[in-house]
C-alpha positions as CSV (number, residue, x, y, z in Angstrom):
1,M,-3.5,-49.2,5.4
2,S,-3.0,-47.1,8.7
3,L,-5.6,-44.3,9.7
4,K,-2.8,-41.7,8.8
5,E,-3.2,-42.5,5.2
6,K,-5.8,-43.2,2.3
7,M,-6.4,-43.8,-1.1
8,I,-8.4,-41.2,-3.1
9,N,-8.8,-41.3,-6.8
10,G,-6.1,-44.4,-6.8
11,Y,-3.7,-41.8,-5.1
12,R,-2.1,-42.0,-1.6
13,H,-3.3,-39.1,0.7
14,V,-1.5,-38.5,4.2
15,A,-3.6,-37.2,7.3
16,Y,-3.0,-33.2,7.9
17,T,-2.3,-32.9,11.5
18,S,-1.6,-29.3,12.9
19,K,-1.8,-27.4,16.1
20,S,-4.8,-25.6,17.1
21,P,-4.0,-22.8,19.1
22,D,-6.8,-21.4,21.1
23,A,-8.6,-17.9,20.3
24,D,-6.2,-15.7,22.4
25,E,-2.8,-17.0,21.0
26,M,-4.3,-17.0,17.5
27,I,-5.4,-12.8,17.8
28,Q,-1.8,-12.5,19.0
29,K,-0.1,-14.5,16.5
30,S,-1.9,-12.7,13.6
31,A,-1.2,-9.1,15.1
32,D,2.3,-10.1,15.4
33,F,3.0,-11.2,12.2
34,Y,1.0,-8.2,10.8
35,K,3.3,-5.9,12.3
36,Q,6.1,-7.7,11.3
37,L,5.0,-7.4,7.5
38,D,3.7,-3.7,8.1
39,S,7.2,-2.8,8.5
40,R,8.0,-3.7,4.9
41,R,8.8,-1.3,2.6
42,S,10.3,-1.4,-1.0
43,V,13.9,-0.3,-0.7
44,R,15.9,1.3,-3.6
45,H,19.3,2.0,-2.0
46,F,21.0,-1.3,-1.1
47,S,24.3,-2.2,0.7
48,D,26.7,-4.6,-1.1
49,R,27.2,-6.4,2.0
50,E,27.6,-10.3,1.1
51,V,24.4,-12.6,1.9
52,P,25.1,-15.9,2.4
53,E,23.8,-18.4,-0.1
54,E,22.3,-20.8,2.2
55,V,19.9,-17.4,3.3
56,I,19.0,-17.6,-0.6
57,R,18.1,-21.2,-1.0
58,N,16.3,-20.8,2.1
59,I,14.2,-17.8,0.7
60,I,13.5,-19.6,-2.7
61,K,12.2,-22.9,-1.3
62,T,9.9,-21.0,0.8
63,A,8.3,-19.5,-2.0
64,G,8.5,-22.9,-3.6
65,T,6.1,-24.1,-0.8
66,A,3.4,-21.8,-2.3
67,P,-0.3,-23.3,-3.9
68,S,-0.2,-24.0,-7.5
69,G,-2.9,-24.9,-10.2
70,A,-2.9,-28.9,-10.0
71,H,0.1,-28.9,-8.2
72,K,2.3,-28.2,-11.4
73,Q,4.1,-25.6,-9.5
74,P,4.9,-23.6,-12.6
75,W,7.8,-21.3,-11.4
76,K,11.4,-21.1,-12.0
77,F,13.7,-18.8,-9.8
78,C,17.2,-17.6,-11.0
79,A,19.5,-16.6,-8.4
80,V,22.0,-14.5,-9.7
81,S,25.2,-13.5,-7.8
82,N,27.7,-12.9,-10.9
83,I,29.1,-9.6,-10.9
84,E,29.5,-9.2,-14.8
85,L,25.9,-10.5,-15.2
86,K,24.2,-8.2,-13.0
87,Q,26.0,-5.8,-15.1
88,K,24.4,-6.6,-18.4
89,I,20.7,-7.4,-16.5
90,R,21.2,-3.5,-15.2
91,E,22.2,-2.5,-18.7
92,A,19.3,-4.0,-20.6
93,A,16.8,-3.0,-17.7
94,E,17.9,0.6,-18.0
95,K,17.7,0.8,-21.6
96,E,13.7,-0.7,-21.3
97,E,12.9,1.3,-18.4
98,E,14.3,4.9,-20.6
99,E,12.1,4.0,-23.5
100,N,9.2,3.4,-20.7
101,Y,9.8,7.0,-19.3
102,N,10.3,9.0,-22.5
103,S,7.7,7.2,-24.6
104,R,5.5,4.4,-23.2
105,M,4.4,5.8,-20.0
106,S,1.6,8.2,-19.8
107,E,1.6,11.4,-18.5
108,R,-0.8,10.3,-15.1
109,W,1.6,7.3,-14.9
110,L,4.5,9.4,-14.7
111,R,2.4,11.5,-12.1
112,D,1.4,8.6,-10.1
113,L,5.2,7.5,-9.7
114,A,6.8,10.8,-9.0
115,P,5.9,10.3,-5.1
116,L,7.9,7.3,-5.3
117,G,11.2,8.7,-6.5
118,T,11.8,6.4,-9.3
119,D,13.5,7.2,-12.4
120,T,15.3,5.3,-15.4
121,N,18.4,4.6,-13.1
122,K,18.6,1.3,-11.8
123,D,22.1,0.9,-9.7
124,F,20.5,-1.3,-7.2
125,L,20.5,-4.5,-9.9
126,E,24.6,-4.1,-9.6
127,I,24.5,-3.1,-6.3
128,A,22.6,-5.6,-4.5
129,P,24.3,-8.8,-3.8
130,W,21.6,-11.0,-5.0
131,L,19.0,-10.8,-7.9
132,I,16.2,-13.4,-7.9
133,V,14.5,-13.7,-11.3
134,V,11.1,-15.2,-11.2
135,F,10.1,-17.1,-14.4
136,K,6.7,-18.3,-15.0
137,Q,6.3,-21.8,-17.1
138,A,3.7,-21.1,-19.5
139,Y,3.8,-24.9,-20.0
140,E,5.7,-27.9,-19.3
141,V,7.9,-30.1,-21.1
142,D,7.9,-34.0,-20.5
143,A,10.7,-36.3,-21.3
144,E,9.8,-37.2,-24.8
145,G,9.4,-33.5,-25.7
146,T,5.5,-33.3,-25.4
147,K,4.4,-29.8,-24.2
148,N,1.6,-30.0,-21.5
149,N,-0.5,-27.1,-20.2
150,N,-0.2,-25.8,-16.8
151,Y,-3.1,-24.0,-14.9
152,Y,-3.7,-20.5,-13.6
153,V,-0.3,-20.1,-14.2
154,N,-0.3,-16.4,-13.3
155,E,-2.2,-16.6,-10.0
156,S,0.4,-19.5,-9.3
157,V,3.5,-17.5,-9.8
158,G,1.9,-14.5,-8.0
159,I,1.3,-16.3,-5.0
160,A,4.8,-17.9,-4.9
161,C,6.2,-14.3,-5.4
162,G,4.1,-12.9,-2.0
163,M,5.5,-15.6,-0.2
164,L,9.2,-14.9,-1.4
165,I,8.7,-11.4,-0.5
166,S,7.5,-12.3,2.8
167,A,10.4,-14.9,3.5
168,I,13.1,-11.8,2.2
169,H,11.5,-9.9,4.9
170,N,11.3,-12.4,7.6
171,A,15.0,-13.0,7.2
172,G,16.2,-9.2,7.5
173,L,16.8,-8.6,4.1
174,V,15.1,-5.9,1.9
175,T,14.1,-6.1,-1.7
176,L,12.3,-4.1,-4.5
177,T,9.4,-5.6,-7.2
178,H,11.2,-4.4,-10.5
179,T,9.3,-5.1,-13.4
180,P,11.0,-3.7,-16.5
181,S,8.5,-4.1,-19.4
182,P,8.9,-5.8,-21.9
183,M,11.5,-8.2,-19.9
184,N,12.3,-10.5,-22.7
185,F,15.8,-9.7,-22.3
186,L,16.0,-11.7,-19.0
187,A,15.4,-14.9,-20.8
188,K,18.1,-14.1,-23.1
189,L,20.6,-13.1,-20.6
190,L,19.9,-16.2,-18.4
191,D,19.5,-18.7,-21.6
192,R,16.1,-19.7,-20.3
193,P,14.1,-22.5,-22.4
194,E,11.0,-21.3,-24.6
195,N,8.5,-22.2,-21.8
196,E,9.5,-20.3,-19.3
197,R,8.4,-16.3,-19.4
198,A,10.1,-13.4,-17.0
199,F,7.6,-12.2,-14.4
200,L,9.6,-10.6,-11.7
201,L,12.7,-9.2,-10.6
202,L,13.9,-9.0,-7.2
203,P,17.2,-7.3,-6.0
204,V,17.6,-8.6,-2.5
205,G,20.1,-7.8,0.4
206,Y,20.9,-5.2,3.4
207,A,19.5,-1.9,3.0
208,A,22.2,0.9,2.6
209,K,23.4,2.4,5.6
210,E,21.9,5.8,4.3
211,A,18.2,4.4,2.9
212,Y,15.3,6.1,2.2
213,V,11.7,5.3,1.4
214,P,8.9,7.4,0.4
215,D,6.6,8.8,3.5
216,I,3.3,7.0,2.1
217,H,0.8,5.0,3.8
218,R,-1.1,1.8,3.7
219,K,-5.0,2.0,3.2
220,E,-7.1,1.5,6.4
221,L,-8.7,-2.1,6.4
222,N,-12.0,-0.8,5.7
223,E,-10.8,0.7,2.5
224,I,-9.6,-2.8,1.6
225,C,-12.2,-5.1,3.0
226,D,-16.0,-5.6,3.3
227,F,-17.1,-8.0,6.0
228,Y,-20.1,-9.9,5.0
229,K,-21.9,-11.1,8.5
């Protein structure tokens, strides 16, 4: 066995290698990456301009590199471009949102949403060329039909979604984290198996020529982080 691999608990492990930049390079790269992601915004005004499927494939593959509990990778990504299916998803989502805005949401919740300009109209679900529906797999089923638990499912899928959103922005596209609640209709419309639960719905595409976002600001570093030295 070479120095590049070893056996641990009976399983093959390979040596991890990476470039180790100096401090100045790390500072620059981290600052550049922050600036790139700081320009990301949640966009509700989409163009219907076509996005190559290969871009969507690469974005989803990037999300699939996320860490997960016991490496179970408890996620499934459904990429939807079918016009009729997108229309059905919009109709079902708007039905749930109408109930949310009219009866489920508290007055405080509605006040908090007011600056964002949200409402029950979800036309972006039809206009965006792609919808990516993320499902979490509560458990897995082996070839014999036996159910086996997955671990830290919400945490794992949440991390994958963060990487997915970053990959979408990196590709020069925009998205919006849409979570119509409840989301059971997505599993029905997409004919998903019993072990999958809808986690997040992301319209993906180019921003419309006239796209507007609320003039809001992110918290400063000292508001989101405490350093212990």
